[in-house]
N, C-alpha and C positions, 0 to 999 in steps of 0.2 A: 667635602666628600661625605662627612657625617650626616649633614642635613639632607643631602641627596638620598643617602641610604634610608634615612628615616622617612622621607616622603614617599619612597617607592615601597609601600606596604604590600606584603604578600598575603594572599588568602590563607586562612588558618590551616586548612587541610594540606595545602601545598607546602607551607612552612613545616608542619609536622612530618610530612613525608621526606622532605629534604634533610631535616634534622636526624631522623631515624636512619635514613640511607647512608648519610655521611659517617655516622658513628659505626654503622655496620661494616662499611668498607674499610674502616680502620681497625676492625677486629675487636671493637669495644665490648661486644656481647659474647665474644668467644674466650677472652682471657679472664676466666673466672677464678679468683683466689679461693682457696679451699681451707677449711679449718676442721679439726677433729673435736667432737663434743661427746660427752656422755649421752647415751640414748635418752636418759631421763631428762636431759636439758635441751632436747632437740625439737620440742613442740613448735610448730609453725615454721621451722627452717626447711630449706630445700636440699634434697640429697644431691651430692656432687656427682655420684655415679650409681650404677645399678647395685643393689644390695642383695647378696646371696646368703642362704641359711648356712650357719656353721654346724647346726645339729638338727636332727629331725624332730618334728612335733607330731605326736609324742615321741620321746626318745626311748621308750620301752613299751612292751606289750602290757597294757593295763586293763583292769576290769572297768567296764562301763556301767556296772550295776552292783548293788549289794546282793550277794548270793553265795553260790559255791562254784569254785573253779574245778573243771573236770577235763578228762581226756574224752573227746566226743565219742569215739568208737565204743567206749565203755557204757555209753547210755543208749546205744541203738537197741531197739526192741521194747523200750519202756512204754507202757500204755496205762490208761486208767484201770483196765481190767487185769493188767499184768505189770504192776509197778516193779521197779528195780531198786535195790539198796546198794549204796556206795559207802565205803568206810571213811569216816572223818579222820584225816591225818593231821598231826600237829603241824603248826606253821613251819617249823624248821626242819622237819623230817623229809627225807627224799621221797619222791613219788613212787608209788607202787601201783600196778594195774588194779583197777576196781576201787581206787581211792579218790578222795576229793578234799578240797581245802575250803574253809569259810573265808570269803574275801569281802572287802568293802569297796565302794566306788573309788577308783583311782589307785587301788593297790596294784603292784606289779604281779603279773601272772606267775604262779609258781612253775618252776621247770617241770616239764612233762605234761602240762595242761594246755588246752587250746580253746576252751569255751567256758561260758559262765551261764548258770541257770539262776534266774531270779529267785530271791529268798522266798517270795510268796508262792512259788511253785514247788517248794521243797518242804518235806516234813522231817524234822530232825528229832530223833529219840534214841537213847541208849548207845551213843557213839556212832550211829548210822544216819545216813541221809537218804530218805526215800523219795524217788522221783517218778512222775507218771507220764513223762514225755521225753523223747530223745532230744539231744542238743546237736545243732548243726555246728560243724567246725567253725571256730572264730565268731560264734554268735556272742553278742554283748561284750566284745573285746575291742578295745582301741589298739590297733596294731601299730608298730613302729612306722612313722612316716605317713600315717593315715591322712594327716592334715598337710604337713610340709615335709619334704625330704631334704636331707643334707645336700647342699649345692643348688637347691631350687631357688628361683628368683622370688624374693620377698617383696621388695619395693623397687620400682624402676628409678632411673636417674631423673633428676629435676622434678621430684615429687614433693609436695608440701606435707610435712609430717603432721598427722592428726593423732589424737589420743589413742585410737585403736591401733595405729601403726606402732606406737611405742610398745604396746603389749606384744605384737607380732615379732618385733625386733628382739625384745628380751627373750621371748620364748624360743627363738631360733639361735640363741647363744651369743647374740651381739651385745656388747657393753658400750662400745664407742662407735661413732658414725662420722663419716666425712660429709660435711655440708658446705654449700656455697657460702662464702664469707659475706657478711652484710656489707654492702657498699658504704664507704665513709663519704659523707657529704658535708663539705664546709659551707657554712652560711655566714656571709660577710655583710653586716649592716653598714651603710655609708650615709654620710650627711652631716654638715656642720650643725644642723638644728637638732640632731638626735642626742638624747641623754639616756643613761642606763637606769637611773632610779628616779622615783617620784620626788625625792628631796632635791634633785637638781633642776626640777621643772621651773621655768620662768617664761614670761611672755615671749613668744617666738621660738621656744624650744618644744620638742616633741619627744614623748617617751618611746623608746624602742620596743615596740610590741611585735613587729613583723618577724624579727629573727626568732623569737620564741614560737610564734605561730608556725613559721616555716620549718623549724626544727621538729616541732611536734608532728607536722605532716610527714616529714621524712621518716620519723619513727613509725608512724602508722603504715607507711608504704614499705616497711621492711629494712630501711636504711639505718645507719648509725650517724646521727648528726654531730657535727663539731661546730658549735656556735662561737664565732670569733668576736673579739672586741670591736666596738664601733670605730670605723675609720672615717676621718674627716674628708671633706671634698678637696682632696689634694691628689694629683695624678700619680706622683711618685709613691705616696703612701698606699694608694689603692693597688698600684703595681706590685709593691713589696708584699702586701697582704695576699694578693693572688698567687704570687710565686711560692710563698710559704704554704699556702693551702694546697696548691697542686702537688707539693712534695709529700703531703700526708693524707691526701684524700683521693677518691675516685671520681668525684664530681664537685663542682663549685657553684654556689649560688651567690651572686652579688645583688644585693637589694638596694635599688634606687640609683640615681645618676644615669638613667638609660635614655633620657629624652634628649632634646637638642639645645639645652640651655648652656650658658657660658661656664657653669660649674658641673656639667654632666660629662664625666670622664670615662664612664664604663666602657662604651663602645671603642673609644680611642685606645684604652689600655688593652682590651681584648684583641684589637687589631694589631697592636704592636707585639704582643706575646704569641698570638696564634692566628687563627683564621675566623673572621666574622662571616657566618653564613647568612644570617638574617638580622636586619635591624629595622623593626617596624612591621607589625602584623595587623591586618585589617579586622581587628576585633575591638569591641568596646564593652567594658573597660579593659585596659591592658595593651593598648596600641604600641607603646614604646618598649617592646621586648627585644632583647639581643640574644641570639643563639650563636655560640661560637665553639670551636674546638681548639684547645690549647694543650700542647704536649700529649696529644692523643686522647684527652679527656674532655667530656662535655662541660662547658661553662655557660651559665645562663644568667643574663642580667634581667631582673624582674623590676617592674615599676614600683615606686615607693608607696603608693596608696594601698591600704590593707586589702580592699576588695579586689583591686587589680592584681596585687601580689598573689593572693590566694587563687584566683581564677587562672592566672597564667601558670602557676605551679601545678595546678590540676591538669592543665592542658599539655604542658611541655616537660614537666619533671616526673610526674607520677609514672607514666608508662615506660619512660627510659629506665627508671629505677627498678621497676618490676621486671622488665626485659633483662636487665643486668643480672638479676637473680634467677632468671628462668621461671619467674612467676607468671601466671596468666594475667592478661590485661583485665583490669576491673571495669566491668560494665554496670554502672548503677542502674537500678530498675527505673522504668518509665511508666507513667500512667497518662491517660487522656484527661485533659481539663478544659474548662471553659473560662475565658478571661473575664474578670469582674469589671474591668475598665479598659479603655483603649490605651495602647502604648504607641508612642512615636519612636522612630528610629532613623538613623542617618543612612542614607542610600550609599551603598558600597562598603558599609561596615557591618560585620556579623556581630550582633549584640547579645549579651547574656544578661538576663534580668532575674533577680532573685524574687521569689514569691512565697506568700502564705497559701496554704491549701486546706480546704475543708469541704465536706459534703453537705450541701444545702438542698433539702427536699429531693434527694435522688440525683442531684447534679454535683459533680466534683468541680469546685470553683478554685481558681487561682487568682489571688489579689496581689498585684505587683507592689513591691516595697520600694523604699527610697533608693534611687539609682546612682547616687554619687559614688565615685571610686573611693572616697574616703569615708563612706558611711559604714563604719565597722558594725553598727547595730544591725544592719541588714544581713551580716554574716551569721549572727546568733539567732535572729528571728526567722530566717528563711527555712522553709521545709522543702523547697524545690527550686530549680532553675529552668527558665524557658530560654530558647534560642531563637532570635529573630534573624532570618537569612539576610545576607548582605544585599540582596536584590530587592528588599522590601523597605518601604518608608514607614512601616508601622503595622499594627494589627488592631482591628476594631474590637470594641467590647462585645462579648458573646462569641468570640472566635474560638473554635475548638482546635486544640493542638496538644502535642505531647509535652510533658514536663519530666525532667530528670529529678528523681527524689533524692533527698539528702537525709543522712542520719537514720535510715530505716524508718522513716516517718509513717505514721498511720493516719491518713487524712480524715477518716471518719470521726475522730474524736477531737478535732481542732474546731473551735468556735471562731468563726470569722466575724470580726467587727469592722465594718466598712462605713465610714462616715466622718463626723466631726471629731477632732482630737480633743481628748480631755485626760488630765493626769489621773483622774479617778478610775479610768478604765484599766490602767495597769494594776491598781490595787484590787479591782474587781476580779481580775484574772488570778491573783494570788489567793483570794478567798474561795474562788471556784475550785482551785486545785486542792484546797484543804478538804472540800466536800467530795469531789470526784477526782480521784488520784490520777486517772488517765486522761484528763481533759486539759487542754491548753487554750488560752485565749490569744488570738493573733489579730493585731490591729493594722488596718490600712487606712491612712488618713486622706480622704478625698473631699472633705467638706460635707455639710449637712445635706445639700441637694444631691450630691453624689451618693450619699447613704440612702436617701429615699429611693433613688433610681435602682440602687443595688437590691433593696428589699423588693421593689416592684418586679425586678427581673429574676427574683429568686437566686440572687448571687451573694447573699450575706445572711448570717444569723442575727446580727445586731447592727443597728445604725444609731449612732449618737447624733441627735439633732437639736438645734437651738435657733429656730427660724421665727422671726417676728413678722407677723402680718400687719402691714402699715394701716390697713383700713379698719380692722377690728381691734388691733392692739393685743391680740392673743398670740401666744407662742405655739408653734408646731401643729396644733389641731387643724387649722385651716389648710395647711399644706398636706397633711395626711389625708384629709377628706378629698382634696383636689386630685392628688396623684395616686392615692391608694384607696379608691372607693370600695374595693372588695378585700380589704385587709383581713387576712386570716389569722395574723398574730395579734399582738397587743402593743399599746403605747404605755410605758411605765416611767414614772418620774424618778429621776436620779437626784438632782440638786438644783437649788437656786445658787447661782454663782455670780461673782462680781467681775465685771469687765472694766478695764480702764487702760490708760496709757502707761506703758512700761518705760521708765526713763532711768538714766544713770544714777548711781548713788549721789544723794545730795541735790539731784535735779539741777545740774549746773547751768542749764539754759532756761531755767525758770518756766518750764512748760506747765501751765495750769488748766488749760482747756483745749478743745479741738481747734479753736481759732488760732492758737499759737503754732499749729502745724504749717500755716502758710508763710510764716516768717522765713526769709531767704536763708538764714543760717541754720535752719532746722531740717534734718533729713529724716525720712520716715521709712519703716519697713512694714509691708502689708501682708495680709493673709491672701490665699488663693481665691480666685473667683468661685462662687458657689458655696463658700464656707459661711457659716452663720455669723462669724465675727466680721467678715467682709460686708455682709448684708447689714449688720448692725451699724458698722461704720458709715456706710452709704446713707442709711436712714438718719443717723444723727447729723451727718454733714448736710443732708437736705433740709433738716429742721433748722440748722444754723445758717443756711444760705451760703455754704462753702462749696466751691467748685473743686472736684477731685484733682483736676489738672493743675491747680494752684499749689498742690502739695508735692514737694520734691521727694521722690521715692515711692509715690503711690503705686507705680507700676512694678515695683520690685517686690516679688512674692516669695513667701516661704510656707511650708505645709503644716506647722504646728505652733502652739503657744510657746513651747520651749525654744523653738527655732527663732521666734520673735525675740524672746528674752536673751538668747545667746547672741543675736546680732547686736542688741543694745549693749550687752556686757562686753562684746569685742570692740565696740566703738565704730562699727560699720553703719550704725543708724543711731539717731538721737532718741527716737520714740517708736513705739508700735503698739497697736491695740491687742490686748490679751488678758488672760485671767490673772487675778492677784496671786494665785498659787505659783504661777510661772515666775513672776517677779520675786516672790519670796524665796523660791528655790535657788535663785542666783544672787540673792542679796541686793536686789535692785529696788529703786523707788517706784511708787505706784500712785497714779492720779485717777481716782474713781470716775467713771463715766456713766455706767448703768448696771442694774441688776437684771439678769436674764434667767430664763428657765431652760434647763438642760435635761432632755428626756431620752429614753432609749426605745427604739422600735425593735420589738423582739419577734423573730420569725421562726417559731418553734410550734410543734404540735402541742395541744394542751396537756398531754400526759408525758411529755419529754422530761427526763430527769434533769437535763440542763436548764430548762425553763424554771423548774422548781428551785434549783440550786441558785439561780440568779436572783430570784425574788427573795429567797431566804438571806442571801448575802446582802442585798440592798437594805433589808429591814433589820440587819443585825447591828447591835450597839458597837461592836468592834469595828465594823466597816465605817459606820457613821463617824466614830471618833477619829479613825485614821485619816479619812478624807477631810474632815473639818480642820484637822491639824495642819493640812497643807496651806490653809489660808484662803479666805474669800468664799467659803462654801456654807450653805445651809441645807442640811439633810433631814430636817424634821419630818418631811413627807416622802422620804426615799422609799421606793418599792410600791407606791400607790399606783393602782391601775387608773389610767385616764380614759374617760369615755370620749369617743370620737363621733358619737351619734348625735349629740346635741348641737 
């Protein structure tokens, strides 16, 4: 039954509608707990009911100017040619006809007066005030209730308290306020592999980061998170944790155990305690979502991978929490972008892809980031999310479409690097931020040829390339001349770097040269087609007379040098071609194969401050020292402009 439910995935919009409707029918959005707070502590909270003034504003007749307070009829007939004199009365003395009082702005009007004449229109001498113009009744006087009258509506129900509202509430005599209580949301992390601290980490264990991420999201959406201890993959333990959470919270999030594996109990537990509305939604990532109602409260099972967990929380938790508080739905801003590279998608699945965004020569470009559901780096690097409709198998490069912005991002100051991966680019981004505080470097790793095409199509600011021309033996220049004959930017040297075979510590399989890769017990991890490293490998294999098909794992691809190193470190491959720095970063052994030239194609106007900052960074001693410390780099010519005319 569980597998059947999981296979019958609902469209996302249908699942959202069913979820919201079922909760509404059970009165979930009507039974709003209320709490009383001091007005000064109510910023950002939602009023539980309409708020009425306890006192008028102002609550007395007051002078609106510095001047003299008068009885208006006493001033009638005053003119420049026939001034009138009024007697200055002591502040505490009773009013007498023909008298006046000196007042400052905000002073209460003395009894018997009903107008103020500005001090600049009065001549005071010898205990008399001479005026040359009559005063109209109530001129320059703030009368009682001029702004707000006792009993008048100050703030409506279900209104989010802003700083100016606090002033209005206090002015009208209110010291406490009834607000909608923040919904309590229990977050239950589950899984035998989860550990709570770094000290507990071992091979096969995973640090619980999702519960912290989800609790922070609940806080951002106005809720009060209750993060529960890790629960192992045990049905009875999960059921007990759920029952305890239902007793103390308004919503429960169970993280992981939502798929159809033998230790995935979430859907079974929710079905036993309440009603499972949906198990499986046609989205990617995030397909195995469980939406249920238990004891009249929403309970949602989110997938275990971080990207999936965050996306599905944004789709199915955020709006429910906001509606529970009578807060308006959050509609993140969207802008139109052009895709820097093609994206494929599964037919029938609505896919969400995180992207980097930048303006390149007047075009707003989106470069897709790594798409794995476990790629937590894509959460921190993304500036936006694009949605691929379930009826599409993908989108071509150059396609124009809307992107939903994240973190109030400003795309114009993001420098897009689309090309070959190198660890030095991350350091370059840090140095740029030291010079230009509002600039960020975002990298999309698509290989050297992909970078050249991005520059040609005006879809990137930077492209890292390391392409060896087999005929001339030169790096990069022949390819730039061929594919970018009208290059408006420039080619700048970054480093000479060492490429070699990354192998396990101690090199247990004795891999000494490329020919060892054809041994049957050796498995290989490759870089993607179009990458300079892949082209270098094929060039060296050709020189050695080795057929790629003879290498086990040649067709298994990853997108970065660090991914190659990580595969070797994890034991999923015995070797992979990459830079020495990647091997050194993960304490792996390294078998040198070749030295290569790594350059940057820069697509900026000559007077662009970003271009100047990049050149300055490349030529700085600090940058050179930091990159060379990574291992396998020579930056003695970093920042040198390379001529492509010769």
